[in-house]
MIKOL-713269 format. One record per residue (C-alpha): residue number from 1; residue in one letter; x, y, z. Coordinates in steps of 0.5 Angstrom, whole numbers, plus 500, padded with zeros to 3 digits. Example, Ala and Ser with C-alpha at 12.3 -4.5 7.8 and 13.67 -1.06 7.14 Angstrom:
% MIKOL-713269
<rec i="1" aa="a" u="525" v="491" w="516"/>
<rec i="2" aa="s" u="527" v="498" w="514"/>
END
This chain:
% MIKOL-713269
<rec i="1" aa="m" u="702" v="296" w="217"/>
<rec i="2" aa="v" u="696" v="296" w="222"/>
<rec i="3" aa="v" u="691" v="298" w="217"/>
<rec i="4" aa="l" u="693" v="292" w="212"/>
<rec i="5" aa="a" u="693" v="287" w="219"/>
<rec i="6" aa="v" u="686" v="289" w="220"/>
<rec i="7" aa="l" u="684" v="288" w="213"/>
<rec i="8" aa="a" u="687" v="281" w="213"/>
<rec i="9" aa="g" u="684" v="279" w="219"/>
<rec i="10" aa="g" u="677" v="282" w="217"/>
<rec i="11" aa="g" u="677" v="278" w="210"/>
<rec i="12" aa="l" u="679" v="271" w="214"/>
<rec i="13" aa="w" u="673" v="272" w="219"/>
<rec i="14" aa="f" u="668" v="273" w="213"/>
<rec i="15" aa="w" u="670" v="267" w="209"/>
<rec i="16" aa="s" u="671" v="263" w="215"/>
<rec i="17" aa="t" u="663" v="264" w="217"/>
<rec i="18" aa="q" u="661" v="263" w="210"/>
<rec i="19" aa="d" u="664" v="256" w="210"/>
<rec i="20" aa="g" u="662" v="254" w="217"/>
<rec i="21" aa="g" u="655" v="256" w="215"/>
<rec i="22" aa="a" u="655" v="252" w="209"/>
<rec i="23" aa="t" u="658" v="246" w="213"/>
<rec i="24" aa="n" u="652" v="247" w="218"/>
<rec i="25" aa="a" u="647" v="247" w="213"/>
<rec i="26" aa="s" u="649" v="240" w="210"/>
<rec i="27" aa="q" u="649" v="237" w="216"/>
<rec i="28" aa="p" u="642" v="234" w="220"/>
<rec i="29" aa="a" u="640" v="238" w="225"/>
<rec i="30" aa="v" u="642" v="236" w="232"/>
<rec i="31" aa="g" u="637" v="231" w="235"/>
<rec i="32" aa="a" u="633" v="230" w="228"/>
<rec i="33" aa="a" u="631" v="222" w="228"/>
<rec i="34" aa="v" u="635" v="218" w="222"/>
<rec i="35" aa="d" u="631" v="212" w="219"/>
<rec i="36" aa="r" u="636" v="206" w="219"/>
<rec i="37" aa="r" u="630" v="201" w="217"/>
<rec i="38" aa="i" u="632" v="197" w="211"/>
<rec i="39" aa="p" u="627" v="198" w="205"/>
<rec i="40" aa="v" u="624" v="192" w="202"/>
<rec i="41" aa="r" u="618" v="190" w="198"/>
<rec i="42" aa="l" u="614" v="184" w="200"/>
<rec i="43" aa="a" u="610" v="179" w="197"/>
<rec i="44" aa="t" u="604" v="175" w="201"/>
<rec i="45" aa="v" u="604" v="168" w="200"/>
<rec i="46" aa="a" u="598" v="165" w="197"/>
<rec i="47" aa="p" u="596" v="159" w="193"/>
<rec i="48" aa="q" u="597" v="158" w="186"/>
<rec i="49" aa="r" u="596" v="153" w="181"/>
<rec i="50" aa="f" u="602" v="148" w="179"/>
<rec i="51" aa="e" u="603" v="143" w="174"/>
<rec i="52" aa="t" u="608" v="139" w="171"/>
<rec i="53" aa="v" u="607" v="140" w="163"/>
<rec i="54" aa="l" u="610" v="135" w="158"/>
<rec i="55" aa="e" u="612" v="138" w="152"/>
<rec i="56" aa="s" u="613" v="133" w="146"/>
<rec i="57" aa="l" u="612" v="133" w="138"/>
<rec i="58" aa="g" u="607" v="128" w="135"/>
<rec i="59" aa="t" u="605" v="127" w="128"/>
<rec i="60" aa="a" u="597" v="127" w="126"/>
<rec i="61" aa="q" u="594" v="121" w="123"/>
<rec i="62" aa="a" u="587" v="120" w="121"/>
<rec i="63" aa="n" u="582" v="117" w="125"/>
<rec i="64" aa="e" u="581" v="112" w="119"/>
<rec i="65" aa="s" u="585" v="111" w="113"/>
<rec i="66" aa="v" u="585" v="107" w="107"/>
<rec i="67" aa="t" u="588" v="106" w="100"/>
<rec i="68" aa="i" u="582" v="104" w="096"/>
<rec i="69" aa="t" u="584" v="099" w="091"/>
<rec i="70" aa="a" u="580" v="094" w="086"/>
<rec i="71" aa="s" u="579" v="087" w="088"/>
<rec i="72" aa="v" u="579" v="084" w="080"/>
<rec i="73" aa="t" u="582" v="085" w="074"/>
<rec i="74" aa="a" u="577" v="089" w="069"/>
<rec i="75" aa="n" u="576" v="096" w="066"/>
<rec i="76" aa="v" u="573" v="102" w="069"/>
<rec i="77" aa="s" u="567" v="104" w="066"/>
<rec i="78" aa="e" u="564" v="109" w="071"/>
<rec i="79" aa="i" u="568" v="114" w="076"/>
<rec i="80" aa="a" u="563" v="117" w="081"/>
<rec i="81" aa="f" u="567" v="121" w="085"/>
<rec i="82" aa="r" u="571" v="127" w="084"/>
<rec i="83" aa="d" u="578" v="129" w="088"/>
<rec i="84" aa="g" u="577" v="131" w="095"/>
<rec i="85" aa="d" u="570" v="129" w="095"/>
<rec i="86" aa="e" u="566" v="128" w="102"/>
<rec i="87" aa="v" u="563" v="121" w="102"/>
<rec i="88" aa="e" u="559" v="116" w="106"/>
<rec i="89" aa="a" u="560" v="109" w="108"/>
<rec i="90" aa="g" u="557" v="105" w="102"/>
<rec i="91" aa="q" u="557" v="110" w="097"/>
<rec i="92" aa="v" u="559" v="108" w="090"/>
<rec i="93" aa="l" u="566" v="110" w="088"/>
<rec i="94" aa="v" u="568" v="106" w="082"/>
<rec i="95" aa="r" u="564" v="101" w="077"/>
<rec i="96" aa="l" u="568" v="096" w="073"/>
<rec i="97" aa="a" u="566" v="093" w="067"/>
<rec i="98" aa="s" u="561" v="087" w="069"/>
<rec i="99" aa="a" u="557" v="086" w="062"/>
<rec i="100" aa="e" u="559" v="078" w="063"/>
<rec i="101" aa="e" u="557" v="078" w="070"/>
<rec i="102" aa="f" u="550" v="081" w="069"/>
<rec i="103" aa="a" u="549" v="076" w="064"/>
<rec i="104" aa="e" u="550" v="070" w="069"/>
<rec i="105" aa="q" u="546" v="074" w="074"/>
<rec i="106" aa="r" u="540" v="074" w="069"/>
<rec i="107" aa="e" u="541" v="066" w="067"/>
<rec i="108" aa="a" u="542" v="064" w="075"/>
<rec i="109" aa="e" u="535" v="068" w="076"/>
<rec i="110" aa="v" u="532" v="064" w="071"/>
<rec i="111" aa="s" u="534" v="058" w="073"/>
<rec i="112" aa="l" u="532" v="059" w="080"/>
<rec i="113" aa="a" u="525" v="061" w="078"/>
<rec i="114" aa="e" u="525" v="055" w="074"/>
<rec i="115" aa="q" u="527" v="050" w="080"/>
<rec i="116" aa="r" u="522" v="054" w="085"/>
<rec i="117" aa="r" u="516" v="052" w="080"/>
<rec i="118" aa="e" u="518" v="045" w="079"/>
<rec i="119" aa="l" u="519" v="044" w="087"/>
<rec i="120" aa="n" u="512" v="047" w="087"/>
<rec i="121" aa="r" u="509" v="042" w="082"/>
<rec i="122" aa="i" u="512" v="036" w="085"/>
<rec i="123" aa="r" u="509" v="038" w="092"/>
<rec i="124" aa="g" u="502" v="038" w="089"/>
<rec i="125" aa="l" u="503" v="031" w="086"/>
<rec i="126" aa="a" u="506" v="029" w="093"/>
<rec i="127" aa="a" u="500" v="031" w="097"/>
<rec i="128" aa="d" u="496" v="027" w="092"/>
<rec i="129" aa="g" u="500" v="021" w="093"/>
<rec i="130" aa="i" u="502" v="021" w="086"/>
<rec i="131" aa="v" u="510" v="022" w="087"/>
<rec i="132" aa="p" u="514" v="020" w="093"/>
<rec i="133" aa="r" u="516" v="025" w="098"/>
<rec i="134" aa="q" u="523" v="023" w="097"/>
<rec i="135" aa="q" u="522" v="027" w="090"/>
<rec i="136" aa="v" u="520" v="033" w="094"/>
<rec i="137" aa="e" u="527" v="033" w="098"/>
<rec i="138" aa="q" u="531" v="032" w="091"/>
<rec i="139" aa="q" u="528" v="038" w="088"/>
<rec i="140" aa="r" u="529" v="042" w="094"/>
<rec i="141" aa="s" u="536" v="041" w="094"/>
<rec i="142" aa="r" u="536" v="043" w="086"/>
<rec i="143" aa="v" u="533" v="050" w="089"/>
<rec i="144" aa="e" u="538" v="051" w="094"/>
<rec i="145" aa="e" u="544" v="049" w="089"/>
<rec i="146" aa="a" u="541" v="055" w="084"/>
<rec i="147" aa="e" u="540" v="060" w="090"/>
<rec i="148" aa="a" u="548" v="058" w="091"/>
<rec i="149" aa="r" u="550" v="059" w="084"/>
<rec i="150" aa="l" u="546" v="066" w="084"/>
<rec i="151" aa="a" u="549" v="068" w="090"/>
<rec i="152" aa="a" u="556" v="067" w="087"/>
<rec i="153" aa="v" u="554" v="071" w="081"/>
<rec i="154" aa="e" u="552" v="077" w="085"/>
<rec i="155" aa="a" u="558" v="076" w="089"/>
<rec i="156" aa="r" u="563" v="077" w="083"/>
<rec i="157" aa="l" u="558" v="082" w="081"/>
<rec i="158" aa="s" u="559" v="086" w="087"/>
<rec i="159" aa="d" u="567" v="086" w="087"/>
<rec i="160" aa="r" u="566" v="090" w="080"/>
<rec i="161" aa="v" u="563" v="096" w="084"/>
<rec i="162" aa="i" u="568" v="099" w="089"/>
<rec i="163" aa="r" u="565" v="103" w="095"/>
<rec i="164" aa="a" u="567" v="107" w="101"/>
<rec i="165" aa="p" u="568" v="103" w="107"/>
<rec i="166" aa="f" u="567" v="108" w="111"/>
<rec i="167" aa="s" u="565" v="116" w="111"/>
<rec i="168" aa="g" u="571" v="121" w="110"/>
<rec i="169" aa="v" u="574" v="125" w="105"/>
<rec i="170" aa="l" u="577" v="122" w="098"/>
<rec i="171" aa="g" u="584" v="124" w="096"/>
<rec i="172" aa="l" u="587" v="125" w="089"/>
<rec i="173" aa="r" u="584" v="120" w="084"/>
<rec i="174" aa="r" u="589" v="115" w="081"/>
<rec i="175" aa="v" u="585" v="112" w="075"/>
<rec i="176" aa="s" u="581" v="114" w="069"/>
<rec i="177" aa="t" u="575" v="111" w="065"/>
<rec i="178" aa="g" u="577" v="106" w="061"/>
<rec i="179" aa="s" u="583" v="104" w="065"/>
<rec i="180" aa="l" u="585" v="097" w="066"/>
<rec i="181" aa="v" u="585" v="095" w="074"/>
<rec i="182" aa="s" u="587" v="089" w="077"/>
<rec i="183" aa="p" u="588" v="087" w="085"/>
<rec i="184" aa="g" u="592" v="092" w="088"/>
<rec i="185" aa="t" u="591" v="098" w="084"/>
<rec i="186" aa="a" u="590" v="104" w="088"/>
<rec i="187" aa="v" u="584" v="108" w="086"/>
<rec i="188" aa="a" u="584" v="113" w="091"/>
<rec i="189" aa="e" u="586" v="115" w="099"/>
<rec i="190" aa="l" u="580" v="115" w="104"/>
<rec i="191" aa="d" u="581" v="119" w="110"/>
<rec i="192" aa="d" u="576" v="120" w="116"/>
<rec i="193" aa="i" u="579" v="126" w="119"/>
<rec i="194" aa="s" u="573" v="128" w="123"/>
<rec i="195" aa="v" u="578" v="126" w="129"/>
<rec i="196" aa="i" u="585" v="126" w="129"/>
<rec i="197" aa="k" u="590" v="122" w="132"/>
<rec i="198" aa="v" u="597" v="124" w="135"/>
<rec i="199" aa="d" u="602" v="120" w="137"/>
<rec i="200" aa="f" u="607" v="123" w="142"/>
<rec i="201" aa="t" u="613" v="120" w="147"/>
<rec i="202" aa="v" u="614" v="121" w="154"/>
<rec i="203" aa="s" u="619" v="119" w="159"/>
<rec i="204" aa="e" u="618" v="112" w="162"/>
<rec i="205" aa="r" u="619" v="116" w="169"/>
<rec i="206" aa="y" u="612" v="119" w="168"/>
<rec i="207" aa="l" u="609" v="112" w="166"/>
<rec i="208" aa="g" u="605" v="112" w="173"/>
<rec i="209" aa="a" u="602" v="120" w="172"/>
<rec i="210" aa="v" u="599" v="119" w="165"/>
<rec i="211" aa="r" u="592" v="116" w="165"/>
<rec i="212" aa="r" u="587" v="116" w="159"/>
<rec i="213" aa="g" u="582" v="121" w="159"/>
<rec i="214" aa="q" u="587" v="127" w="161"/>
<rec i="215" aa="a" u="587" v="133" w="157"/>
<rec i="216" aa="i" u="592" v="135" w="152"/>
<rec i="217" aa="e" u="593" v="141" w="148"/>
<rec i="218" aa="a" u="596" v="141" w="141"/>
<rec i="219" aa="r" u="599" v="147" w="136"/>
<rec i="220" aa="s" u="601" v="147" w="129"/>
<rec i="221" aa="i" u="606" v="151" w="125"/>
<rec i="222" aa="a" u="600" v="152" w="120"/>
<rec i="223" aa="f" u="595" v="155" w="125"/>
<rec i="224" aa="r" u="600" v="159" w="130"/>
<rec i="225" aa="d" u="594" v="162" w="133"/>
<rec i="226" aa="r" u="590" v="156" w="134"/>
<rec i="227" aa="v" u="590" v="151" w="140"/>
<rec i="228" aa="y" u="587" v="144" w="139"/>
<rec i="229" aa="h" u="584" v="141" w="145"/>
<rec i="230" aa="g" u="584" v="133" w="146"/>
<rec i="231" aa="e" u="585" v="127" w="151"/>
<rec i="232" aa="v" u="589" v="121" w="152"/>
<rec i="233" aa="t" u="586" v="115" w="149"/>
<rec i="234" aa="a" u="591" v="110" w="149"/>
<rec i="235" aa="i" u="598" v="108" w="152"/>
<rec i="236" aa="s" u="603" v="104" w="149"/>
<rec i="237" aa="t" u="604" v="097" w="153"/>
<rec i="238" aa="r" u="611" v="097" w="151"/>
<rec i="239" aa="i" u="617" v="102" w="153"/>
<rec i="240" aa="d" u="622" v="103" w="147"/>
<rec i="241" aa="v" u="629" v="100" w="150"/>
<rec i="242" aa="a" u="633" v="105" w="146"/>
<rec i="243" aa="t" u="630" v="111" w="148"/>
<rec i="244" aa="r" u="626" v="109" w="155"/>
<rec i="245" aa="t" u="620" v="112" w="152"/>
<rec i="246" aa="l" u="613" v="110" w="151"/>
<rec i="247" aa="t" u="608" v="112" w="146"/>
<rec i="248" aa="v" u="602" v="116" w="148"/>
<rec i="249" aa="r" u="596" v="117" w="143"/>
<rec i="250" aa="a" u="591" v="122" w="144"/>
<rec i="251" aa="e" u="585" v="124" w="140"/>
<rec i="252" aa="i" u="583" v="131" w="137"/>
<rec i="253" aa="d" u="576" v="133" w="135"/>
<rec i="254" aa="n" u="577" v="136" w="128"/>
<rec i="255" aa="a" u="570" v="138" w="126"/>
<rec i="256" aa="d" u="573" v="144" w="121"/>
<rec i="257" aa="r" u="578" v="139" w="118"/>
<rec i="258" aa="e" u="584" v="144" w="119"/>
<rec i="259" aa="l" u="588" v="139" w="121"/>
<rec i="260" aa="r" u="591" v="134" w="116"/>
<rec i="261" aa="p" u="594" v="127" w="117"/>
<rec i="262" aa="g" u="602" v="127" w="117"/>
<rec i="263" aa="m" u="602" v="134" w="120"/>
<rec i="264" aa="l" u="607" v="136" w="125"/>
<rec i="265" aa="l" u="604" v="138" w="132"/>
<rec i="266" aa="t" u="607" v="140" w="138"/>
<rec i="267" aa="t" u="603" v="137" w="144"/>
<rec i="268" aa="r" u="603" v="139" w="152"/>
<rec i="269" aa="l" u="600" v="134" w="157"/>
<rec i="270" aa="p" u="599" v="137" w="164"/>
<rec i="271" aa="l" u="600" v="133" w="170"/>
<rec i="272" aa="d" u="599" v="133" w="177"/>
<rec i="273" aa="a" u="595" v="140" w="177"/>
<rec i="274" aa="a" u="594" v="142" w="184"/>
<rec i="275" aa="e" u="593" v="149" w="188"/>
<rec i="276" aa="r" u="599" v="150" w="192"/>
<rec i="277" aa="l" u="602" v="156" w="196"/>
<rec i="278" aa="a" u="607" v="160" w="192"/>
<rec i="279" aa="v" u="613" v="165" w="193"/>
<rec i="280" aa="p" u="617" v="169" w="188"/>
<rec i="281" aa="e" u="623" v="166" w="186"/>
<rec i="282" aa="g" u="627" v="173" w="188"/>
<rec i="283" aa="a" u="624" v="171" w="195"/>
<rec i="284" aa="l" u="629" v="165" w="196"/>
<rec i="285" aa="v" u="635" v="165" w="199"/>
<rec i="286" aa="a" u="639" v="159" w="198"/>
<rec i="287" aa="t" u="645" v="156" w="202"/>
<rec i="288" aa="a" u="648" v="149" w="199"/>
<rec i="289" aa="d" u="641" v="145" w="199"/>
<rec i="290" aa="q" u="637" v="149" w="203"/>
<rec i="291" aa="h" u="632" v="154" w="202"/>
<rec i="292" aa="f" u="630" v="160" w="206"/>
<rec i="293" aa="v" u="626" v="166" w="206"/>
<rec i="294" aa="f" u="625" v="172" w="211"/>
<rec i="295" aa="v" u="618" v="173" w="214"/>
<rec i="296" aa="i" u="616" v="180" w="216"/>
<rec i="297" aa="d" u="612" v="180" w="223"/>
<rec i="298" aa="d" u="607" v="185" w="225"/>
<rec i="299" aa="d" u="612" v="189" w="228"/>
<rec i="300" aa="g" u="616" v="190" w="222"/>
<rec i="301" aa="v" u="622" v="185" w="224"/>
<rec i="302" aa="a" u="625" v="180" w="219"/>
<rec i="303" aa="h" u="625" v="172" w="221"/>
<rec i="304" aa="r" u="629" v="167" w="217"/>
<rec i="305" aa="r" u="625" v="161" w="216"/>
<rec i="306" aa="e" u="627" v="155" w="212"/>
<rec i="307" aa="i" u="622" v="152" w="207"/>
<rec i="308" aa="r" u="622" v="146" w="203"/>
<rec i="309" aa="i" u="620" v="148" w="195"/>
<rec i="310" aa="g" u="617" v="144" w="190"/>
<rec i="311" aa="r" u="616" v="145" w="182"/>
<rec i="312" aa="r" u="618" v="152" w="179"/>
<rec i="313" aa="m" u="614" v="156" w="174"/>
<rec i="314" aa="p" u="616" v="163" w="171"/>
<rec i="315" aa="g" u="617" v="167" w="177"/>
<rec i="316" aa="v" u="614" v="163" w="182"/>
<rec i="317" aa="v" u="616" v="157" w="186"/>
<rec i="318" aa="e" u="612" v="152" w="190"/>
<rec i="319" aa="v" u="612" v="151" w="197"/>
<rec i="320" aa="l" u="611" v="145" w="200"/>
<rec i="321" aa="d" u="613" v="146" w="207"/>
<rec i="322" aa="g" u="615" v="152" w="212"/>
<rec i="323" aa="l" u="610" v="157" w="210"/>
<rec i="324" aa="s" u="602" v="159" w="211"/>
<rec i="325" aa="e" u="598" v="163" w="207"/>
<rec i="326" aa="g" u="598" v="170" w="208"/>
<rec i="327" aa="d" u="605" v="170" w="211"/>
<rec i="328" aa="r" u="609" v="176" w="208"/>
<rec i="329" aa="v" u="616" v="175" w="205"/>
<rec i="330" aa="v" u="621" v="179" w="203"/>
<rec i="331" aa="e" u="621" v="179" w="195"/>
<rec i="332" aa="e" u="626" v="185" w="194"/>
<rec i="333" aa="g" u="632" v="187" w="199"/>
<rec i="334" aa="t" u="634" v="180" w="201"/>
<rec i="335" aa="l" u="641" v="181" w="200"/>
<rec i="336" aa="r" u="641" v="187" w="206"/>
<rec i="337" aa="v" u="636" v="183" w="211"/>
<rec i="338" aa="r" u="639" v="179" w="217"/>
<rec i="339" aa="q" u="635" v="175" w="222"/>
<rec i="340" aa="g" u="632" v="180" w="227"/>
<rec i="341" aa="s" u="633" v="186" w="222"/>
<rec i="342" aa="d" u="628" v="192" w="222"/>
<rec i="343" aa="v" u="625" v="193" w="215"/>
<rec i="344" aa="r" u="621" v="199" w="212"/>
<rec i="345" aa="v" u="616" v="196" w="207"/>
<rec i="346" aa="l" u="616" v="200" w="200"/>
<rec i="347" aa="g" u="611" v="196" w="197"/>
<rec i="348" aa="e" u="607" v="189" w="198"/>
<rec i="349" aa="a" u="604" v="184" w="193"/>
<rec i="350" aa="a" u="601" v="177" w="192"/>
<rec i="351" aa="a" u="606" v="172" w="190"/>
END
């Protein structure tokens, strides 16, 4: 019995020493310092470019556009263009049958020449005193009448030649040689697409911010990787009473002829661009309609400061008042920080 008691006592002592050793090893050594500072990441307040961007949809239009038509009734005798040709202003596109007009022109030219010869003869006689001066004036009137008849014939003749009113690109041909055309008959479309106009709408609240000369950007679904740059050239004088929007027109250089009239364009109009102080969105602490940040001083102490914010961009907020450039604010860890908290900086970056 004595032996059993001794063995039991020895085992109990052995296990108690093992547990005690494990427990002591897991606890910090007596007198070791514990860092109770709150770990945070900081951001340095720095200027950043802010702008209000108005996005809208617009339709591309040619700089100049017209449907070329005939002005008289006649048969087409010659077509001097092909579909899609680039033409210059004044270039002949279509000639209409004009044999009768050419004959009338020749007759008018002969009559005019005859009247001019007669005028010269009468002037000689009047100089010699053979005929009165009144007869010279009468003959001069006949010459002017002949000139007017010739001008009228030439005008009718020019109506039978259809020319390009401005430089541009022709569309599809609508007539053929021998076709009978009349006033209003479409011959082809002509578009000047060296410059593309795009009309888009903006809310009336931005009426005071939109100005001529402002830069815009445009994109097309047909050319997803291209950004087209232009500028505002005109602003509508009226506001749509139904939508409370106004129409803005911009022009985009289209020297490569990629954009075509009728295309849908997505436009971006930046307004009020300015360099402003910025803080990360994660640094804001909102209470009702107030906004606060925690500013860290050189001693690593947090100070709660109210700020006034403005515009927002992805990830950052414009600071209108309450901070200075170079201030360090808590970006991560704001939920644990309080006024006067000591913090431990894990990292720091510019806003």
